C-alpha positions as a printed Julia matrix, in Angstrom:
357×3 Matrix{Float64}:
  -72.01  -53.78  26.69
  -75.01  -55.53  28.2
  -78.6   -54.45  27.68
  -78.79  -53.58  31.37
  -75.75  -51.31  31.18
  -77.06  -49.73  27.97
  -80.32  -48.91  29.76
  -78.41  -47.3   32.64
  -76.46  -45.13  30.2
  -79.64  -44.11  28.37
  -81.33  -43.02  31.6
  -78.17  -41.28  32.81
  -78.08  -39.1   29.69
  -81.67  -37.97  30.34
  -80.98  -37.25  34.02
  -77.76  -35.33  33.29
  -79.54  -33.17  30.71
  -81.96  -32.0   33.44
  -79.14  -30.68  35.6
  -79.02  -30.4   39.38
  -82.76  -30.62  39.92
  -82.61  -34.3   38.9
  -79.29  -35.05  40.59
  -80.92  -37.27  43.22
  -82.32  -39.61  40.55
  -80.31  -42.83  40.34
  -80.16  -44.02  36.7
  -79.49  -47.6   37.75
  -82.63  -47.65  39.89
  -84.67  -46.46  36.9
  -83.06  -49.11  34.67
  -84.06  -51.73  37.21
  -87.61  -50.45  37.39
  -87.86  -50.56  33.6
  -86.59  -54.13  33.54
  -89.21  -55.07  36.13
  -91.93  -53.4   34.04
  -91.12  -54.86  30.64
  -94.79  -55.0   29.62
  -96.49  -51.61  29.91
  -99.96  -52.63  28.75
 -102.06  -55.68  28.06
 -101.62  -55.03  24.34
  -97.84  -55.32  24.8
  -98.46  -58.74  26.33
 -100.95  -59.76  23.62
  -98.45  -58.94  20.86
  -95.52  -60.61  22.65
  -97.48  -63.81  23.3
  -99.11  -63.84  19.84
  -95.62  -63.87  18.34
  -94.68  -66.78  20.59
  -97.81  -68.77  19.79
  -97.5   -68.28  16.03
  -93.85  -69.37  16.15
  -94.82  -72.44  18.2
  -97.56  -73.38  15.73
  -95.1   -73.12  12.83
  -92.59  -75.24  14.75
  -95.22  -77.89  15.47
  -96.13  -78.04  11.78
  -92.51  -78.99  11.1
  -91.99  -81.27  14.09
  -94.94  -82.92  15.86
  -92.85  -83.54  19.0
  -92.83  -79.76  19.59
  -96.29  -79.69  21.14
  -97.4   -77.27  23.83
  -98.76  -77.82  27.32
 -101.67  -75.7   28.53
 -102.34  -75.43  32.24
 -105.87  -74.67  33.42
 -106.18  -71.7   35.76
 -108.79  -69.78  37.7
 -106.79  -67.65  40.15
 -103.86  -65.3   39.65
 -101.63  -66.5   42.48
 -102.28  -70.12  43.4
 -103.69  -70.87  39.94
 -100.86  -69.9   37.68
  -98.04  -67.82  39.17
  -97.02  -70.86  41.18
  -97.57  -73.3   38.29
  -95.48  -71.26  35.85
  -92.85  -70.54  38.51
  -92.51  -74.26  39.26
  -92.19  -75.09  35.55
  -89.55  -72.39  35.2
  -87.71  -73.43  38.37
  -87.23  -77.01  37.22
  -86.68  -76.3   33.53
  -85.16  -72.83  33.54
  -87.59  -71.7   30.84
  -91.26  -71.56  29.9
  -91.04  -72.64  26.26
  -94.3   -74.12  24.94
  -96.05  -73.58  28.28
  -99.42  -71.84  27.99
 -102.38  -71.05  30.23
 -105.89  -72.08  29.23
 -108.58  -69.89  30.75
 -111.79  -71.91  30.74
 -115.22  -70.3   30.8
 -116.39  -73.39  32.66
 -113.89  -72.72  35.47
 -114.89  -69.05  35.59
 -118.58  -69.99  35.85
 -117.88  -72.54  38.57
 -115.4   -70.57  40.65
 -115.36  -66.87  39.77
 -118.95  -65.74  39.25
 -120.59  -63.24  41.59
 -123.72  -65.39  41.29
 -121.9   -68.24  43.0
 -120.98  -71.65  41.5
 -122.73  -72.06  38.15
 -122.83  -74.69  35.39
 -121.03  -73.98  32.13
 -123.92  -72.13  30.49
 -122.55  -68.58  29.98
 -124.56  -67.29  32.92
 -121.55  -65.71  34.64
 -120.71  -62.03  34.16
 -119.55  -61.19  30.64
 -116.52  -59.3   31.93
 -115.32  -62.04  34.31
 -112.97  -63.7   31.81
 -111.31  -60.45  30.75
 -110.88  -59.51  34.42
 -109.22  -62.85  35.1
 -106.87  -62.44  32.12
 -105.78  -59.11  33.58
 -105.36  -60.67  37.03
 -103.28  -63.55  35.68
 -100.88  -61.24  33.91
 -100.64  -58.97  36.96
  -99.38  -61.92  38.98
  -97.06  -63.18  36.22
  -95.51  -59.73  35.88
  -95.2   -59.61  39.66
  -93.28  -62.91  39.52
  -90.87  -61.29  37.03
  -90.39  -58.26  39.27
  -89.73  -60.41  42.32
  -87.22  -62.62  40.5
  -85.38  -59.66  38.97
  -85.34  -57.95  42.38
  -83.44  -60.93  43.75
  -80.95  -60.74  40.89
  -80.41  -57.02  41.49
  -79.67  -57.65  45.17
  -77.26  -60.43  44.23
  -75.56  -58.1   41.74
  -75.11  -55.46  44.44
  -73.62  -58.05  46.79
  -71.18  -59.28  44.13
  -70.09  -55.73  43.33
  -69.63  -54.9   47.01
  -67.52  -58.02  47.44
  -65.44  -57.1   44.4
  -66.32  -60.39  42.7
  -66.32  -59.29  39.08
  -66.81  -62.81  37.73
  -69.92  -63.33  39.84
  -71.22  -59.88  38.91
  -70.79  -60.67  35.22
  -72.64  -63.98  35.66
  -75.57  -62.28  37.41
  -75.69  -59.47  34.86
  -75.93  -62.08  32.11
  -78.95  -63.58  33.93
  -80.52  -60.12  34.07
  -79.89  -59.48  30.38
  -81.32  -62.87  29.42
  -84.09  -63.03  31.99
  -86.88  -65.44  31.05
  -90.26  -63.88  31.72
  -93.09  -65.71  33.45
  -95.48  -64.15  30.91
  -96.8   -66.93  28.67
  -99.66  -67.08  26.14
 -103.21  -67.28  27.47
 -105.94  -68.95  25.42
 -109.11  -67.26  26.67
 -112.53  -68.88  26.34
 -115.13  -66.43  25.03
 -117.82  -69.17  25.12
 -120.33  -68.51  22.31
 -119.64  -64.78  22.28
 -122.16  -63.7   24.95
 -124.61  -62.41  22.36
 -124.58  -61.38  18.71
 -121.54  -60.52  16.57
 -121.33  -57.0   18.01
 -121.36  -58.32  21.58
 -118.66  -60.81  20.58
 -116.52  -58.0   19.13
 -116.83  -55.87  22.28
 -115.96  -58.78  24.57
 -113.02  -59.74  22.36
 -111.6   -56.21  22.57
 -111.75  -56.29  26.34
 -109.99  -59.67  26.51
 -107.28  -58.62  24.06
 -106.7   -55.35  25.9
 -106.21  -57.43  29.05
 -103.47  -59.42  27.26
 -105.13  -62.43  25.61
 -103.45  -63.35  22.32
 -105.78  -66.28  21.55
 -109.57  -66.47  21.79
 -111.6   -69.67  21.65
 -115.2   -69.44  20.43
 -117.8   -72.17  19.97
 -120.65  -72.6   17.53
 -123.44  -72.93  20.07
 -126.32  -70.49  20.48
 -125.18  -67.96  23.09
 -128.39  -68.0   25.15
 -128.78  -71.8   24.91
 -125.14  -72.64  25.65
 -124.44  -75.91  27.45
 -121.31  -77.55  28.81
 -119.47  -79.57  26.17
 -120.42  -82.85  27.86
 -124.1   -82.05  28.36
 -127.08  -83.0   26.22
 -129.29  -80.34  24.7
 -126.59  -78.37  22.89
 -127.89  -76.11  20.15
 -125.7   -74.95  17.25
 -126.05  -71.95  14.95
 -125.94  -71.83  11.14
 -122.51  -71.22   9.68
 -123.25  -67.66   8.6
 -123.88  -66.72  12.25
 -120.74  -68.43  13.54
 -118.54  -67.04  10.79
 -119.79  -63.52  11.57
 -118.5   -64.0   15.12
 -115.15  -65.32  13.89
 -114.83  -62.19  11.75
 -115.83  -60.08  14.78
 -112.87  -61.55  16.68
 -110.55  -60.79  13.76
 -111.79  -57.22  13.54
 -111.09  -56.78  17.26
 -107.54  -58.11  16.9
 -106.81  -55.95  13.86
 -108.32  -52.81  15.37
 -106.03  -53.17  18.38
 -102.96  -53.8   16.21
 -102.54  -57.51  16.99
 -102.39  -58.59  13.37
 -101.39  -62.18  14.21
 -103.91  -62.83  17.0
 -105.09  -66.43  17.15
 -108.7   -67.58  16.8
 -109.61  -71.09  17.97
 -112.89  -72.23  16.42
 -114.65  -74.92  18.42
 -117.39  -77.12  17.02
 -119.85  -78.79  19.37
 -121.73  -80.48  16.54
 -120.63  -84.0   17.45
 -122.83  -83.87  20.53
 -125.33  -81.23  19.43
 -128.55  -82.61  18.04
 -130.46  -79.35  17.84
 -130.5   -76.01  16.06
 -132.46  -72.88  16.8
 -132.59  -71.66  13.22
 -133.12  -72.94   9.73
 -130.27  -71.46   7.72
 -130.83  -68.92   4.97
 -130.17  -70.44   1.52
 -129.03  -68.03  -1.17
 -128.25  -70.65  -3.79
 -128.32  -74.45  -4.0
 -125.28  -76.09  -2.41
 -124.21  -73.09  -0.3
 -123.41  -73.41   3.41
 -127.03  -72.72   4.4
 -128.29  -75.42   2.08
 -125.78  -77.93   3.44
 -126.62  -77.0    7.05
 -130.31  -77.57   6.37
 -129.6   -80.9    4.68
 -128.79  -82.38   8.11
 -132.21  -81.5    9.53
 -134.54  -84.35  10.41
 -137.51  -83.81   8.09
 -140.57  -85.54   6.8
 -142.04  -85.13   3.35
 -145.54  -83.6    3.32
 -148.18  -82.47   0.88
 -149.89  -79.09   1.16
 -152.96  -80.84   2.5
 -150.96  -82.35   5.39
 -149.69  -79.04   6.72
 -151.04  -77.33   9.82
 -151.1   -73.7   11.0
 -147.69  -72.66  12.28
 -145.78  -75.34  10.33
 -142.36  -74.38   8.98
 -141.76  -75.9    5.56
 -138.74  -75.97   3.28
 -138.16  -77.15  -0.25
 -135.65  -79.96  -0.69
 -134.89  -81.55  -4.06
 -138.17  -80.27  -5.44
 -140.15  -81.73  -2.56
 -141.94  -80.03   0.33
 -140.56  -81.18   3.69
 -141.35  -80.27   7.3
 -138.39  -80.11   9.75
 -139.08  -81.89  13.02
 -139.67  -79.2   15.61
 -139.72  -79.69  19.38
 -142.25  -77.98  21.68
 -139.36  -75.64  22.63
 -139.26  -74.39  19.05
 -135.87  -76.0   18.4
 -135.25  -78.09  15.3
 -133.76  -81.55  15.37
 -130.85  -82.9   13.29
 -130.86  -86.39  11.85
 -129.3   -88.92  14.22
 -125.77  -90.0   13.34
 -124.79  -86.83  11.45
 -122.6   -85.34  14.2
 -119.22  -86.35  12.78
 -120.14  -85.18   9.29
 -121.35  -81.86  10.65
 -118.06  -81.46  12.57
 -116.08  -81.82   9.35
 -118.35  -79.29   7.65
 -117.96  -76.9   10.6
 -114.17  -77.17  10.57
 -113.83  -76.48   6.85
 -116.16  -73.51   7.15
 -114.34  -72.08  10.19
 -110.96  -72.25   8.47
 -112.4   -70.57   5.39
 -113.78  -67.85   7.68
 -110.33  -67.12   9.09
 -109.9   -69.35  12.15
 -106.32  -70.4   12.95
 -106.92  -73.49  15.07
 -109.75  -75.99  15.46
 -111.23  -77.64  18.53
 -113.59  -80.56  17.99
 -115.49  -81.1   21.23
 -116.22  -84.8   21.7
 -117.51  -86.96  24.54
 -114.44  -89.19  24.23
 -110.89  -88.51  22.87
């Protein structure tokens, strides 16, 4: 017996047990409503799509032709319900079709402050709200499509066309949902690790199975293609990656995906000199990229920041803004260092932001 018929029987047994007071309840109507409301919560969606995304990543590792397509979106109806519906209409399925929710698009098109540059100045909750909106419209697309199938099933049954009814029931049992994975941009976390954790929870509860975070300073964040980007030491960034993982695990999404983005290729500045606990650790390596000049104690001035490097006293070059400058030409090397560190901190995927492909 089909899943749909099994659901009708299950509801019928509950209704019958309640006696005459529930006699007006139609078990088939309830079965249809349940089919149209497959996903009860955003966490149901997050788990469903996390499973899909992990399976797709494993498939890509085996066969590089099995790549995914991510469609950018900023509005629930025109932005993605129509895009996913069109993909499904022409292909009959949504395999390896994702939605990418860009913080840049939210800042430009969804902020209550009006159009803004990609500098994390939009409302912190705007991305989570959009995730919820997107899934509301995708679930609505499912309900509408299933409603059409239910009407067609009724027509086939009324006409006594058992073959047609069986064909439609098979489509109901094997209905392909419009719900696809969303990769949600959490920018640089909108604050410290705790702020990142709280924002991540809200996004996951809305349905996001994948969160993308970048290694820029949250309050200095710039668009990926702008000058003046400022990165944070690895200890800071890794704390935020762990904050995302804690949020996923707390909410029961054990296979949630973290995309770690490095902006170091185009970032020539840092706000902090990293803490060094022992020679050769991540803080020491981070500081090794700083643009410095060797000085003697006599050459120092009040307010100078000095560090010891290879037994020598050096002064990092500091701008009037208080930011420190990296040595020119170290961007690619810092990207590699960032990527290794992010993977070791628990990231699942990497994004290297570059000015050119």
